[in-house]
N, C-alpha and C positions, 0 to 999 in steps of 0.2 A: 549418490552423493559425491560431489567433486569440488575441489577448489582450484582446478586447472582452467585457465582462460582459453577459449577457442572461438573460431568464427562459426558460430552455430548456424547462422543464416548469412547469405550474402547481403551486403549493404544495399546493393541495387534492388534486390527483391523487396526489402523493407521500404525503401524510398519509393519504389514504384507503387506499392500498396497505398502509401500515404498520398501520392499524387492522384491515384484513382479515387480515393476518398474525397479529396478536396475539390475534385471536378464538380461535385454537386453542391459546392458552397461550403459544406462542412460546418455544423453548428458546434463549436467547441471553444473553451476558454484557454486551455493550455495543451501542449503536446507532451504526454507523459510516457517516458521510457520505463517500462515495468513489465511484469509478466509472471508466468508460472515458473519461477526460478529467480536467480539473482542477476540483474542486468549487467553488473560489472564483470561477470564471468564471460560476457560477450567481448571478445578482443577488439571488435570494430566499433565499440560504443562511442569513442571519441570522434571518429570520422562520421558516424551516424548523426551525432549532435550537430556537427558542422554542416552536413548536407541538409538536415531538417531546417536549420536556421536560414538557409538560402531560400527555402520554399514557403516560409510563413513568418509573419511578424508577431505571432503569438509566442509566449514564453515556452521554452523547452525545459522540461523537468525530468530529473532522474530520481526515482524512488528506489532506495537501496538498503540492504541490511548492514552496510558499512564494513563488512568483514574483510574486504580487500583494500581498504584505504591505507593500510600499512605499506602498500606497494606504490612506489613513486609514479610508475607508469599509469596506475589507476587514478591516482589523484590528478595527474596531468590530463588524462583523458576526459575528466569531468569539468575541466576549468572553463569551458565555453558554455556550459549549461547555464540557464538563467536562474534556476532553482535546483538545489539538491536536497533531498529529504532522506537522511539516514535514520534508521531506528537504532536505539541504544537501550535495550531492555534490561541489561545487566550492569552491575556496578563493581563486580569482582569476578574472579575465575569460578567461584562456586555457583553464583547466581547465573553466570554465563552458561555453564554446562547444564544447570537445572532447567533454565527457561528456554534456551535456544538449541540445545543439543547439537553443537556444532561439529563440523568436520574435525577429525582427531588432530589435524596439524594446525588448527587455528588456536591461537593463544590470546586470551582476553587483553593482556597488557599491550600486545602489539596492535590490536584493534583500537583500543583506547588512544594509544599514542598516534596512530594513523588519523583518527578523527580529530584529535587536537591539532596536528600538523595541517590537515586539510582546512580546518576552520580558520587558520591564520593565513593560509596561502590563497584561498578561494576568494574571488572578488564578487561573486553573485550572492544570492540570498540562500542562507543555510537554515533549513527548517528541520528540527529534530522531532522524533516521536518516541515516546515511552509507552509500552503496553503494561498496564497495571492489572494484576490478577488477585482475586480474593485469597488471603492467607498464604500467598506465595511471595509477593513483593509490594504489599500495600500497607505495611506497618509504619508507625512513626519513624522507627529506626531506618527502614528501607528508604523512606522519602528523604530523610536527612542525608543518607548515603548518596542518593541521586543529586541532592543539592551540592554536595562536595564535588561530585563528578562534573557537574555542569559548570562549576567555577573555572575549570580549565579549558572550556570550549567557547569559542566566539561564534555565536549564532544569532539569528534574527527572530525566530519563532520556536516555541516548544508546544507540541501537541501531546496531550495525555489521552491515551486510549484505554479501552477495557473491552473484553470480548462481548460482542453483540451478535455475532454469528456463531454457528456451531463450531466449537474448537475440536482439535484432533483427539483430545481426551476429555471424558465427561467430568473429571474432577476439577477442571479449569472453569472458574466462574467469574462473572463480573464483580467489581467492587461496589460497595454501597455508596450512596450519594454523599454521605458525610465524609467518608474517606476521600472521595474524589474532590470535594470542596477543600479539604485540608491540603491535598496534593497541589491543587490549583493555586491556593493562597501561598503555600510554602515555596513552590517552584516557579510561580509566575507563569504557569502554562495555560493553555486553552484546552478545555475538555471537549474532545471530538463528539461525544455523545450528546452534548448540549448545542452543537451547531445545527443550523437549519439547512437541510439539503434541498436543492432545486430539483432533485430527482435524477432519474436515468433518461438517456436519450438514445434513439436508434434511427438510422436512415431507412431501415428495412420497412417496407409497406405492410406486409402481412403481419398481423399483430402477434400471433404466437411465435412466428419466426423472429420477430423483433425481440421478444423476450429471450429466445434461444441465443440470439446474437450477443446479448449482454451476459447471460449466465455462463457462456463459454469462457469469459474472462473474469467475471465477478459474481459471486452468489447473490441472490435476491430472496428476501423472505416474502411471505404471501402478502403482507401489507405493502411492501415496495412494489410488488407486481400489480396489486390493485391500484395503487396510486399512479403508476406508470401507464397502465391501460386506461385509467380514468382520464389522464391528461390527453389521451388520444381520442377521447370522445366515446369510449365504449360504455355500453349500458352495464348495470350490475349483473344481468343475466349472461351477457356475453363474457364478462370478466370471469364469472364463476365457471362457465364452460371451458374457457382457456385454462384456468387453474386445474380443472379436472383432467384436461388433456395432458397437462404437464405431469400430473401425478401418475398417469398411465404410460407415459412415454418411457421406453426402455433406455433411452439415451439421457435421461435426466435422473439425477440422484435427489431424493427427497428425504430430508432429515427434520424430525420434530425437535424444536429447541425453544424453551421458554413458552411453551404452549402454542406455538405456531410453526408452520412448515417453512423450511428454507430450501430453495431450488438451486441446483448446480449441474452444469452439463458434464457428462462423463467423457 
């Protein structure tokens, strides 16, 4: 765990990988800067955004936990992104520590103030995300606290999420539909679980390897795997065989959640 920014990878290395991907045409809607970690910890994120925008006319998006927006250099580094999507799961110091378990030097009020400042300085589209969890931050009081918080932020969209993939701890559960409806109506947000996804995509020709290329970056449950492989014209028998191979693969973590398996690359 760290809150110190550094050049984790060279910008040239990342840009070259993107150039290589787009040589094949590249079927994508946006270029998202995200990963296993916090992208604003990457000290080169501002220059990376600049370089990517020279290579594509698609929007460049940064998905962030917002923890470093209190730093002026971080806010400035994101100014050229077309869309920035910070999460703001907490509304005070207590919920911040309970939900996010932050680095010890991070202070909620600093993060809140940083987000408020960024929302007023930033000229692109600011989309916010709140993760709602059963009996943790889904009460009527919680939702009203979020409403007060959002009043101080200038944003374009609000997405309301709830755990749909295996969480780090088993006591974390998704909220019920009625509570989500209340949150949507009260906060004016969009429920992510109600959105229709066009599914996953991979340039990889081999079907199992295509799944592996996705789950290195994003877990897939068995229904998503079936839908993805079905979109590539695979038969039910082929799909079941690939799923069985995934279950046996020592490089794949399989976790049962809500009655079905979710796959993630180790």
